[in-house]
C-alpha positions in Angstrom: 94.7 116.8 134.3 95.5 115.7 130.8 95.2 111.9 130.3 96.6 109.6 127.6 93.0 109.1 126.4 92.7 112.9 125.9 95.7 112.8 123.6 94.4 109.8 121.7 91.0 111.4 121.3 92.6 114.5 119.9 94.7 112.4 117.5 91.6 110.7 116.4 90.2 114.0 115.1 92.9 114.0 112.4 92.1 110.4 111.5 88.4 111.3 111.2 89.3 114.2 108.9 91.2 111.8 106.7 88.4 109.3 106.7 86.6 110.6 103.6 87.5 110.0 100.0 86.5 113.5 98.9 88.8 115.0 101.5 91.6 112.8 100.4 91.0 114.0 96.8 91.2 117.6 98.0 94.4 117.0 99.8 95.9 115.2 96.7 95.1 118.3 94.6 96.6 120.7 97.3 99.7 118.6 97.2 100.2 119.9 93.7 100.1 123.5 94.9 97.8 126.1 96.4 94.4 126.5 94.9 91.1 128.3 95.2 88.0 126.5 96.4 86.5 126.7 92.9 89.5 124.9 91.4 89.5 122.3 94.2 85.8 121.6 93.7 86.2 121.1 90.0 89.2 118.8 90.4 87.4 116.7 93.1 84.1 116.6 91.2 82.2 118.5 94.0 80.0 121.5 94.2 81.7 124.6 95.6 79.5 124.3 98.7 80.4 120.7 99.4 84.1 121.4 98.7 84.0 124.3 101.2 82.5 122.0 103.9 85.2 119.4 103.4 87.9 122.1 103.4 86.5 123.5 106.7 86.9 120.0 108.2 90.5 119.8 107.1 91.1 123.3 108.3 89.8 122.6 111.8 92.2 119.7 112.2 95.1 121.8 111.0 95.7 119.8 107.7 95.1 122.9 105.5 95.3 126.6 105.9 93.6 129.4 104.0 94.3 133.0 103.1 92.0 135.5 101.4 93.1 136.9 98.0 90.5 139.4 97.0 87.2 137.6 96.9 88.8 134.1 96.8 90.0 131.8 99.6 93.3 130.2 98.7 94.0 126.9 100.4 97.3 125.1 101.0 98.7 122.1 102.8 100.1 123.0 106.2 102.8 120.3 106.1 104.6 118.3 103.5 104.4 115.3 105.9 100.7 115.0 105.0 101.8 113.6 101.6 103.9 111.0 103.4 101.0 110.2 105.7 98.7 109.7 102.7 101.4 107.4 101.1 101.5 105.3 104.2 97.7 105.0 104.2 97.8 103.8 100.7 100.5 101.2 101.4 98.8 99.8 104.4 95.5 99.6 102.5 97.0 97.9 99.5 98.8 95.4 101.8 95.9 94.6 104.1 92.6 95.2 102.3 91.6 92.7 99.7 89.1 95.2 98.3 91.9 97.7 97.8 94.1 95.1 96.0 91.2 94.3 93.7 90.5 97.9 92.9 94.2 98.6 92.2 94.3 95.6 89.9 91.3 96.9 88.0 92.8 100.4 87.8 95.9 99.0 86.1 94.2 96.3 84.0 94.6 98.3 80.8 98.3 98.5 81.5 98.5 94.7 81.6 96.4 94.5 78.4 98.9 96.7 76.6 101.7 94.3 77.3 102.9 95.5 80.6 103.4 99.2 80.9 105.7 98.7 83.8 106.1 101.7 86.1 109.4 103.4 86.7 110.6 103.5 90.4 112.0 106.6 92.0 115.5 105.2 92.0 115.3 104.1 88.4 114.1 107.5 87.4 116.9 109.3 89.3 119.4 107.1 87.5 117.9 107.8 84.1 117.9 111.5 84.7 121.5 111.5 85.9 122.6 109.5 82.8 120.6 111.7 80.4 118.7 108.7 79.0 115.3 109.8 80.2 113.0 112.8 79.3 110.3 113.8 81.7 106.7 114.4 80.6 104.4 116.2 83.0 100.8 115.8 81.9 99.1 117.8 84.6 97.2 121.0 83.8 99.4 124.1 83.2 98.6 125.8 86.6 99.7 122.7 88.5 102.9 122.5 86.5 103.6 126.2 87.2 103.1 125.7 90.9 106.0 123.1 90.9 107.4 120.3 88.8 110.3 117.9 88.5 113.4 119.5 87.0 113.5 119.9 83.2 110.1 118.3 82.8 108.2 119.0 79.6 104.6 120.1 80.3 102.0 118.8 77.9 98.5 118.6 79.4 96.9 115.4 78.4 94.1 117.1 76.4 96.8 118.7 74.2 99.1 115.7 73.8 98.6 114.9 70.1 98.9 118.6 69.3 102.3 119.1 71.0 104.2 116.0 70.0 107.0 118.2 68.5 108.1 119.0 72.0 108.9 115.4 72.8 112.5 114.1 72.1 112.8 111.1 69.8 116.2 109.9 71.1 115.3 109.2 74.7 112.9 107.2 76.7 110.0 109.3 78.0 108.7 108.9 81.5 105.3 110.5 82.1 104.1 111.5 85.6 101.2 113.4 87.1 99.5 113.8 90.5 100.3 110.5 92.2 100.2 106.7 92.1 96.5 106.5 91.2 96.4 109.4 88.7 95.0 108.3 85.4 96.6 111.1 83.3 100.0 109.5 83.1 98.7 106.1 82.3 96.5 107.4 79.5 99.4 109.4 78.1 101.7 106.3 78.1 99.1 104.3 76.2 98.5 107.0 73.6 102.2 107.5 73.0 103.0 103.8 72.9 100.4 103.5 70.0 102.3 106.3 68.2 105.6 104.5 68.5 107.3 106.3 71.4 109.4 104.6 74.0 107.5 105.6 77.1 106.7 104.5 80.6 105.0 106.1 83.6 106.5 107.1 87.0 105.0 105.0 89.7 104.6 108.0 92.0 104.0 111.7 91.3 105.1 115.2 91.9 104.0 115.4 95.6 105.8 112.2 96.5 109.0 113.3 94.7 108.9 116.7 96.5 108.1 115.1 99.9 111.1 112.9 99.5 113.3 116.0 99.5 114.3 115.6 95.8 114.8 118.7 93.7 111.8 120.4 92.1 111.4 123.5 90.0 
């Protein structure tokens, strides 16, 4: 006979799968779109073998699925709610762990040094897009942009930013976004563009959070 403890022990399997920073990094990348294990390993800074082991853990607990495409295994998130779950983990950690608060402060220290590169909230971004006063800059790699992006966003991967400035409008504020709240790509893009005289801020979330909220994507 099934007991409440059986249910809680099974639930704990999912919690244990999430209890690893490398696996969270893999889930964050998969939130951008489906990817092969080689791509996931490169993004997370892992060997292909280590990435495969972590992905098998995630697969056993139903957090990701995989299909074969030729010689490659292509992984994907099983449920958009995983993005919401990771967001809740982040919020709880930032609120209750002093170490997390310290690390976040260090992560955004350069923003403060630049005179306060304040982030744009979801509601503020929606209002700016509706009024036509904001242009969106997606600084993720091209393959992630192709898998899905915010409507009318301009894709300029960070490595090519200075070479593609002609794609950026001069008459609107630019809001840069990337993979999520802790993604360094958008912060660096903001700093570079500020030095070049652009009016630019970063979106406080990223593509996965926008999509998970049910907002339109392309």
